[in-house]
C-alpha positions as MATLAB code, in Angstrom:
seq = 'MCSSLTSLQPRSAALFISKFPQRWHELFLNKFAGEFSIETVYIHDIVRRNGYEGVADRLNGMVRQQDIWLMFLDVEFYFAFGIDLIQTIPRHVRLVLTAFDDIVLHHVNYVNALACDLVLCADPIAVMKYRETGVAAEVCFLENSRLPFEPHAGAIKDIDVLFFGDLTKGGRKEFLSKIAAQGIAITIHAPELQGVLAYTDLARLMARAKIVLNFSQTHDCTDRPETFLPIERAFQLKGRVLEAGLAKAACVSEYAPSIEYLFGTEAVPMFRTAEECGQMLVSLLTDEDRRIELAERLHAETIRRFEEAVQVPFLIKTIQGLPIRNCRRPKRVPYYYVSLVAKTRFLQGRRPLRAWIKDLLAFLFRANVYAWGQRWLAILQACVSALARASRLTARGN';
ca = [
     -74.072    8.577  -54.660;
     -70.228    9.053  -53.606;
     -68.218   11.636  -56.043;
     -64.821   10.132  -57.120;
     -63.273   13.829  -56.065;
     -59.611   13.018  -55.420;
     -57.892   12.873  -52.304;
     -56.885   16.385  -50.726;
     -54.675   17.682  -48.035;
     -56.029   17.823  -44.472;
     -58.021   21.750  -44.047;
     -59.164   22.732  -40.596;
     -63.050   23.983  -42.061;
     -65.074   21.233  -40.396;
     -68.879   21.140  -40.204;
     -71.265   19.727  -37.056;
     -74.471   18.580  -38.584;
     -76.971   18.222  -35.894;
     -80.925   17.670  -35.897;
     -81.325   20.832  -33.626;
     -79.644   22.611  -30.534;
     -78.573   20.510  -28.044;
     -77.275   21.354  -24.302;
     -74.361   18.692  -24.966;
     -73.295   20.273  -28.332;
     -70.997   22.744  -26.872;
     -69.472   20.097  -24.764;
     -68.735   18.192  -27.961;
     -67.706   21.219  -30.184;
     -65.265   22.905  -27.637;
     -62.977   19.770  -27.960;
     -62.345   20.327  -31.000;
     -62.728   24.225  -31.690;
     -58.830   24.199  -31.340;
     -57.639   21.926  -34.042;
     -60.680   22.630  -36.707;
     -62.961   26.010  -37.349;
     -66.399   24.387  -37.522;
     -69.726   25.787  -38.392;
     -73.036   24.073  -37.336;
     -75.715   23.380  -39.216;
     -79.331   22.256  -38.209;
     -81.470   19.727  -40.389;
     -84.728   20.321  -39.529;
     -84.388   24.331  -40.260;
     -83.813   23.247  -43.770;
     -86.317   20.456  -43.739;
     -88.700   23.116  -42.798;
     -87.816   25.278  -46.036;
     -86.371   22.686  -48.350;
     -87.313   19.603  -47.334;
     -84.623   16.756  -47.392;
     -83.713   16.957  -50.574;
     -82.664   20.541  -49.901;
     -80.224   19.161  -46.734;
     -78.247   17.351  -48.977;
     -77.787   20.538  -51.390;
     -77.156   22.681  -49.029;
     -74.687   20.067  -47.443;
     -72.812   19.566  -50.929;
     -72.754   23.438  -51.632;
     -71.146   24.147  -48.434;
     -68.471   21.411  -48.928;
     -68.009   22.571  -52.706;
     -67.892   26.601  -51.799;
     -66.396   26.401  -48.159;
     -63.577   23.342  -49.183;
     -65.165   20.984  -45.836;
     -62.702   18.262  -45.168;
     -64.545   17.353  -42.038;
     -68.039   16.549  -40.983;
     -69.417   15.391  -37.644;
     -72.936   14.060  -38.236;
     -75.356   14.162  -35.080;
     -78.489   12.334  -36.406;
     -79.892    9.999  -33.846;
     -83.345    9.985  -32.615;
     -83.645   11.753  -36.416;
     -84.465    9.123  -38.255;
     -85.601   10.753  -41.482;
     -82.114   11.575  -41.934;
     -80.961    8.085  -43.701;
     -78.132    6.541  -45.625;
     -79.263    7.334  -48.626;
     -78.861   11.098  -48.025;
     -75.652   10.500  -45.514;
     -73.961    8.643  -49.126;
     -74.420   12.042  -51.039;
     -71.865   13.543  -49.216;
     -68.655   13.629  -51.229;
     -66.476   11.189  -50.721;
     -63.577   13.186  -49.874;
     -65.454   14.461  -46.471;
     -64.014   12.809  -43.795;
     -67.639   11.534  -42.075;
     -67.511   11.614  -37.981;
     -71.039    9.567  -36.530;
     -71.584   10.911  -33.032;
     -73.556    7.706  -31.710;
     -73.820    8.565  -27.898;
     -77.323    6.803  -27.491;
     -76.252    3.781  -29.254;
     -76.917    1.223  -26.328;
     -80.816    1.862  -27.856;
     -80.012    2.842  -31.258;
     -77.339    0.245  -32.193;
     -79.025   -1.466  -34.951;
     -80.293    2.056  -36.748;
     -76.997    3.678  -36.257;
     -74.713    0.414  -37.544;
     -76.588    1.380  -40.512;
     -75.781    4.936  -40.989;
     -72.246    3.879  -39.864;
     -71.598    2.088  -42.994;
     -71.430    5.331  -44.835;
     -69.093    6.942  -42.562;
     -65.552    6.691  -41.717;
     -65.448    6.481  -37.996;
     -67.911    6.591  -35.070;
     -67.464    8.065  -31.886;
     -69.147    6.536  -28.702;
     -69.502    7.359  -24.848;
     -69.444    3.972  -24.134;
     -66.873    1.431  -24.331;
     -69.023   -1.622  -25.180;
     -70.381    0.336  -28.210;
     -67.297    0.905  -29.327;
     -66.496   -2.799  -29.536;
     -69.708   -3.764  -30.899;
     -68.869   -1.410  -33.796;
     -65.249   -3.152  -34.086;
     -66.468   -6.981  -34.047;
     -67.662   -6.360  -37.454;
     -65.279   -4.149  -38.902;
     -66.448   -0.572  -38.705;
     -64.316    1.814  -37.130;
     -65.090    3.478  -33.321;
     -63.415    5.460  -30.883;
     -64.530    6.299  -27.244;
     -65.556    9.813  -27.090;
     -66.962   10.798  -23.196;
     -68.609   13.814  -23.480;
     -68.033   15.475  -19.610;
     -65.110   14.893  -19.111;
     -62.971   18.479  -18.604;
     -61.212   18.965  -15.442;
     -61.805   23.137  -16.735;
     -65.222   23.818  -14.880;
     -64.430   21.800  -11.657;
     -60.963   23.293  -11.136;
     -61.980   26.800   -9.998;
     -64.167   24.653   -7.245;
     -61.231   21.892   -5.956;
     -61.707   23.089   -2.447;
     -65.264   23.279   -2.194;
     -66.637   22.794    1.596;
     -68.129   18.926    1.116;
     -71.838   20.247    2.668;
     -74.034   17.796    0.582;
     -74.302   14.391    1.835;
     -75.608   12.905   -1.347;
     -76.597   14.399   -4.520;
     -78.782   13.322   -7.496;
     -78.912   15.668  -11.010;
     -80.528   14.678  -13.942;
     -84.049   13.769  -15.182;
     -86.420   12.128  -12.886;
     -88.832   10.638  -15.504;
     -86.402    7.539  -16.302;
     -86.150    4.131  -14.992;
     -88.501    4.991  -12.025;
     -86.155    7.357  -10.782;
     -88.545    8.902   -8.654;
     -89.838    6.219   -6.546;
     -86.166    4.825   -6.250;
     -84.981    8.183   -4.587;
     -88.439    8.071   -2.121;
     -87.411    4.667   -0.870;
     -83.992    5.440   -0.067;
     -84.804    8.908    1.047;
     -87.258    6.796    3.552;
     -84.406    5.335    5.200;
     -83.071    8.525    6.638;
     -80.559    9.664    4.049;
     -80.589   13.271    3.109;
     -80.709   13.590   -0.449;
     -79.955   16.998   -2.527;
     -82.212   17.053   -6.052;
     -81.908   18.917   -8.854;
     -84.046   17.980  -11.977;
     -84.418   20.405  -14.793;
     -88.404   19.815  -14.511;
     -88.093   21.081  -10.729;
     -85.899   23.584  -10.728;
     -84.807   24.495  -14.901;
     -81.353   23.998  -16.406;
     -78.379   24.949  -14.771;
     -75.207   26.407  -16.541;
     -72.571   23.573  -16.745;
     -70.796   26.096  -14.156;
     -73.316   25.678  -11.938;
     -73.449   22.278  -11.856;
     -69.972   21.614  -11.724;
     -69.779   23.825   -8.312;
     -72.938   21.934   -7.238;
     -71.137   18.639   -7.478;
     -68.020   19.689   -5.729;
     -69.944   20.295   -2.835;
     -71.158   16.304   -2.625;
     -69.900   14.015   -0.611;
     -71.482   11.451   -2.663;
     -72.823   11.677   -6.112;
     -75.813    9.312   -7.192;
     -75.855    7.621  -10.559;
     -78.898    5.906  -12.302;
     -77.855    3.750  -15.242;
     -81.248    2.330  -16.877;
     -82.868    4.559  -19.908;
     -86.276    5.354  -20.419;
     -88.349    2.631  -21.453;
     -88.347    0.760  -25.044;
     -91.011   -1.387  -25.081;
     -92.850    0.508  -27.970;
     -89.896    2.576  -29.761;
     -89.625    1.583  -33.378;
     -86.142    2.114  -33.409;
     -85.236   -0.283  -30.731;
     -85.236   -3.964  -33.332;
     -84.881   -6.122  -30.117;
     -87.394   -6.318  -27.277;
     -85.878   -4.320  -25.143;
     -87.473   -3.096  -21.920;
     -84.106   -0.836  -20.948;
     -80.759   -1.089  -20.984;
     -78.144    0.163  -18.160;
     -76.383    2.456  -19.693;
     -73.051    4.658  -18.979;
     -73.421    7.991  -17.853;
     -71.263   10.803  -17.956;
     -71.925   11.687  -14.495;
     -69.725    8.903  -12.812;
     -66.910   10.647  -14.283;
     -67.910   14.012  -13.371;
     -68.195   12.422   -9.971;
     -64.702   11.801  -10.568;
     -63.921   15.393  -11.700;
     -65.344   16.790   -8.936;
     -63.328   14.652   -6.035;
     -66.918   13.198   -5.063;
     -67.595    9.298   -4.524;
     -70.242    7.963   -6.980;
     -72.502    5.235   -6.286;
     -74.299    3.569   -9.013;
     -76.587    1.455  -10.179;
     -75.559   -1.154  -12.198;
     -73.994   -0.921  -15.859;
     -71.591   -3.235  -17.257;
     -69.792   -0.544  -19.053;
     -68.794    1.260  -15.516;
     -67.344   -2.312  -14.470;
     -65.200   -2.154  -17.556;
     -63.782    1.043  -16.657;
     -63.569    0.803  -13.315;
     -64.062   -2.867  -11.645;
     -65.973   -3.095   -8.919;
     -64.138   -1.064   -5.883;
     -63.517    2.200   -7.314;
     -67.483    2.611   -8.053;
     -69.555    0.750   -5.996;
     -72.992   -0.419   -7.463;
     -76.362   -1.428   -6.568;
     -79.261   -3.041   -8.158;
     -81.957   -2.636   -5.343;
     -83.121    0.681   -3.116;
     -81.668   -1.618   -0.012;
     -78.810   -2.077   -1.247;
     -78.145    1.858   -2.504;
     -79.591    2.857    0.790;
     -76.923    0.293    2.755;
     -74.138    1.784    0.409;
     -75.110    5.232    1.072;
     -75.594    4.965    4.884;
     -71.847    2.896    4.946;
     -69.947    5.459    3.057;
     -71.601    8.339    5.177;
     -70.721    7.024    8.446;
     -66.880    5.808    7.206;
     -65.298    9.025    5.899;
     -61.989    7.644    5.392;
     -63.815    4.713    3.109;
     -65.447    7.804    1.222;
     -62.554    9.706    0.559;
     -60.159    7.038   -0.016;
     -63.028    6.136   -2.917;
     -63.092    9.852   -4.481;
     -59.827   10.041   -4.567;
     -59.396    6.795   -6.262;
     -62.427    7.853   -8.708;
     -60.173   11.077   -9.165;
     -57.040    9.667   -9.906;
     -58.600    7.478  -12.447;
     -60.382    9.934  -14.246;
     -57.533   12.200  -15.028;
     -55.476    9.474  -15.943;
     -57.154    7.971  -18.218;
     -59.975    9.919  -18.753;
     -59.920   13.552  -19.049;
     -60.433   15.631  -21.863;
     -56.709   16.470  -22.471;
     -55.515   12.336  -22.529;
     -58.759   11.479  -24.967;
     -58.645   14.471  -27.576;
     -55.388   14.802  -28.780;
     -55.538   11.067  -29.730;
     -59.010   11.722  -31.264;
     -58.111   14.357  -33.653;
     -54.703   11.922  -34.486;
     -57.192    9.775  -35.487;
     -59.630   11.901  -37.726;
     -56.665   13.666  -39.156;
     -55.202    9.578  -40.251;
     -58.144    9.212  -41.370;
     -58.065    7.678  -45.262;
     -60.475    8.607  -47.942;
     -63.505    6.133  -47.341;
     -64.624    2.989  -49.549;
     -68.127    3.744  -50.210;
     -69.042    0.426  -50.219;
     -72.898   -0.040  -50.602;
     -74.487   -2.381  -48.031;
     -75.503   -5.451  -49.583;
     -78.672   -5.287  -47.739;
     -80.392   -2.512  -45.757;
     -82.874   -4.588  -43.427;
     -86.555   -3.390  -44.031;
     -87.488   -2.257  -40.700;
     -84.731    0.571  -41.263;
     -86.339    1.727  -44.594;
     -89.583    1.686  -43.121;
     -88.566    3.819  -40.496;
     -86.811    5.914  -42.613;
     -90.162    6.900  -44.949;
     -92.679    6.904  -41.664;
     -90.772    9.410  -40.346;
     -88.984   10.942  -43.453;
     -93.097   11.501  -44.903;
     -95.393   11.369  -42.064;
     -93.431   13.866  -39.632;
     -92.330   17.160  -39.604;
     -93.405   19.907  -41.782;
     -92.295   21.227  -45.127;
     -93.599   23.257  -48.629;
     -95.814   20.755  -50.474;
     -93.150   20.616  -53.458;
     -90.617   20.007  -51.612;
     -92.222   17.024  -49.758;
     -92.665   15.746  -53.680;
     -89.689   16.109  -54.251;
     -88.333   14.034  -51.128;
     -90.703   11.136  -52.659;
     -89.494   11.152  -55.828;
     -85.945   11.140  -54.682;
     -86.920    8.573  -52.035;
     -88.708    6.101  -54.532;
     -86.642    6.624  -58.006;
     -83.156    7.621  -56.493;
     -82.341    5.974  -53.091;
     -80.926    2.848  -54.586;
     -79.059    2.043  -51.263;
     -82.548    0.470  -50.495;
     -84.053   -2.324  -52.511;
     -86.763   -1.048  -55.419;
     -89.536   -3.349  -54.096;
     -88.618   -2.026  -50.138;
     -88.866    1.437  -51.502;
     -92.138    1.408  -52.417;
     -93.984   -1.114  -49.749;
     -92.221    1.604  -47.054;
     -94.628    4.057  -48.689;
     -96.890    1.933  -48.984;
     -96.699    1.282  -45.437;
     -96.925    4.918  -44.584;
     -99.922    5.631  -46.432;
    -101.827    3.050  -44.465;
    -100.361    4.252  -41.133;
    -101.276    7.806  -42.193;
    -105.172    7.114  -43.350;
    -105.627    4.907  -39.602;
    -104.158    7.686  -38.067;
    -106.811    9.932  -39.895;
    -109.448    7.458  -39.235;
    -108.864    7.559  -35.434;
    -108.705   11.362  -35.059;
    -112.022   11.483  -37.101;
    -113.563    8.752  -34.634;
    -112.691   10.827  -31.573;
    -113.773   13.757  -32.993;
    -117.491   12.414  -33.941;
];
């Protein structure tokens, strides 16, 4: 429930709330470190000791003790931290929700966004989805700082085609095999094969590439409960496109509508099949003038419109201008959301039994943002799921 604290003058104290450490956090926090003094809090660490009610108590205690004015909230894929907990954060604290995988999580993120002041997305189409329903949103690209690339501005382009990233998504391994079969030399860096590179080393690798190859498909979403629509895969904007621009490399990408929206079809050639991709790569590798022209065009557009020095001052000004939020309760929270919160909060993760019971009682009797009947039904459904899983495990053991 929102508090009735009066308006406070903006201060620099801020919190970054996330589920657990991730690589992109440093890129994000560096954007705002010069303006705000940001402390990071990892939800999962607190849940293990004190449960979800303990997280809410801890955050609100920090707000009082440290005079917190701003919170960045990263709870994507951490569905147990629902809007009932977000609404406990005092009203005067500006809440900025990060939604960098919104393309597959929009229906969950949207409910969370109703308790926040602003949503930051890494995709301009995601921003428009929020704005068309009256939710404030802005673009926040993660991989858009020129600084890691500047030391390598004169690097020799000794890599024909570079792919870096996860090989398990969207049939990428098979796709790359088909391209290689066309006689194209591809340098591959995948964390599961060579380990995780420091970002400075990755920037150097990109600076050596003539062409950066980008894939847009997400993981298979068919059986994921958070994907409300029957989506198999989606075509997502990746930061790799901007990184190619910063590295002065040409980028050849699998189709994604956001790339088309940002750059058109000229600066970033896009393919849909391995055959199309192979033809584009061969054409650019044999036409150096065309490849250099594309690389320079992408670099110029990235620096002029999307680079961090252009983006961050606008975002800071937007955040500092946020009014005290109107803590209106959603008229209806869909049952699929309530069920997802209950299932993940009470069936996944470990915490002391006392904390688990406290969380259960709070959900059933105080989480009024959810309809009373939905809360009880969601718990009943979670119990049935737990019993069914235990029965399957017992059957396997026998």
